[in-house]
Every structure is written in C-alpha cells, then in structure tokens.
C-alpha positions, 0 to 999 in steps of 0.5 A, spaced: 430 504 376 438 506 374 437 512 379 435 508 385 440 504 384 446 509 384 442 512 390 443 505 394 450 505 392 452 512 395 448 511 401 452 504 402 459 508 401 457 513 407 454 508 411 459 506 417 463 499 416 463 494 422 470 492 422 471 484 421 476 480 424 480 476 419 479 469 418 484 465 423 485 470 428 481 471 435 478 477 438 482 480 443 479 481 449 482 487 454 482 486 461 478 492 465 482 497 467 482 496 474 485 489 474 491 492 469 493 497 475 492 492 480 497 488 476 502 493 475 502 495 482 503 488 485 509 487 479 512 493 481 513 491 488 515 484 487 520 487 482 523 492 487 524 486 492 521 488 498 515 484 498 514 476 501 507 473 499 504 474 506 505 481 506 500 483 501 493 482 504 487 480 500 482 483 506 482 487 512 487 484 517 485 484 524 490 486 530 491 478 531 493 477 524 497 483 524 500 480 530 502 474 527 505 476 521 509 481 525 517 480 527 517 487 531 511 491 534 512 497 537 509 504 539 513 510 538 514 517 535 516 519 528 523 522 529 526 522 522 523 521 514 528 521 508 527 518 501 532 516 496 533 511 490 534 504 491 541 501 489 539 499 482 536 506 481 529 502 479 525 505 485 524 510 490 524 508 497 523 512 504 526 510 511 522 512 517 525 512 524 521 511 530 523 513 537 520 507 541 516 508 547 514 501 548 516 494 544 510 489 544 514 484 540 521 483 537 527 487 539 530 494 537 536 497 539 538 503 542 530 505 543 530 506 536 527 502 529 527 504 522 523 501 517 522 502 509 517 503 504 516 504 497 514 511 494 517 518 496 520 524 493 527 525 491 529 532 487 524 533 482 522 526 482 515 523 486 514 515 486 507 514 490 504 507 492 497 507 493 497 502 499 503 506 502 501 509 509 503 516 510 507 519 516 509 525 519 515 527 524 512 528 531 507 523 530 505 518 534 504 511 531 504 503 533 507 499 527 507 492 525 513 490 522 516 484 518 523 483 515 523 483 508 527 479 503 533 484 504 533 484 511 529 490 512 523 492 516 517 494 513 510 495 514 505 488 515 499 489 510 502 496 507 498 501 510 494 496 514 500 495 519 500 503 521 495 505 527 496 513 529 495 515 536 490 520 536 487 524 542 480 524 543 475 527 548 475 521 552 482 519 551 487 516 547 485 512 541 489 507 536 486 509 529 487 506 522 485 509 516 485 508 508 490 512 505 486 518 502 480 517 506 479 521 512 474 516 515 477 511 520 478 504 517 477 502 525 479 505 532 480 502 539 481 506 545 489 505 546 489 501 552 484 496 549 489 496 542 495 494 547 490 488 550 489 485 543 496 485 541 498 482 548 493 477 547 495 475 540 502 474 542 500 469 548 
C-alpha cells in the first residue's frame, strides 16, 4: 500500500500543472493579432496628423463617393517622387508631383499638383503603410485628392484614390488595384471613367 502511494505521488509531481488565476484577478483576454495591427495602423496615421475621419474608408469607395470626398481630381503623369522625414522626425512621408493633363475638380497651379502620403525610404530607413498606393515616375494616373489637416493634398481612401491609366488591346483603361494584389479591384474604359466623374460632380 505504501509503495502504491509513493508511486502515485511521483506521478503527480511530473504531471503538467494548469495555471490558476489568483483570486481577485480577472482573466486577461487578448484581441486577435489582426485587430492589434489595424489599431496600430490607424493610431500611426492619426498621430502623423495626416488623416481626417472621412479619409479612412470602411468599404470600397465608388467613383461617385471618391468624387464627393475630393477637393481636387486630376489626370496626369508622375514627374517627381521624393521621401523625407516630417518636421518632428516621427514619420517618413513621400511627395508625389504630377504634370496635369486634365482637371475634373478643384484648381491646380501652373499645370502641376503635389500631394503626400505616409511611408517611403530615407537613407537606410524604410517605412511602409499597408494601404498606401505605389507610384512610379512616368506613370499616368488619375487621382482623387483632399486637403488634410496640415493643408496638404493626399489621396482619398489611400490606394482607393488612385487609378492607373493602362493601355489594353481595346483602348485605355482606368485601373484600380489593392497594394500587393495583381488582379484589379475594378477597371473602366478611360472615357467611361471620366464620364462617371463628371456625372458625380454635376
């Protein structure tokens, strides 16, 4: 009987011990990782002072919605891209200059418009924002822009405010893509795209 008891005790010593919540303490429940990432992204954007509430979309924005939210809408070619630290050196921002070919809404000076977005590369430091649009010099684009709290223009709805103009076998298309996804989110013949913008303005 004594041997059996000693064997039982040895078995209990090596058995896994389930942590117990001390009395008076609530069990912590951690939010999903995706929720934490989304919260940190929004917090970063708000702290950078570039965002107003209407600029953060919760769904895919139609051309009519983009037009309504925009202060400036233009079609043009990217002629300059440069990244630098903001004044407080808390975030990297990228400036994009367009040579304007057509203005649908708002005014631009001397046939050129400049706008900014978070993210970029300065020296050996790189910063990226998941929903930021990508641009290349020489690229032809249509952009929907609004004036942020720092009196600078930026894209409405992040990547949603950029349509790349691409040549296809059946003509020019205005194409919108989610960053990192090759398949277009949506696309329209360029003439139809312009017509939708003009109808939304009127």
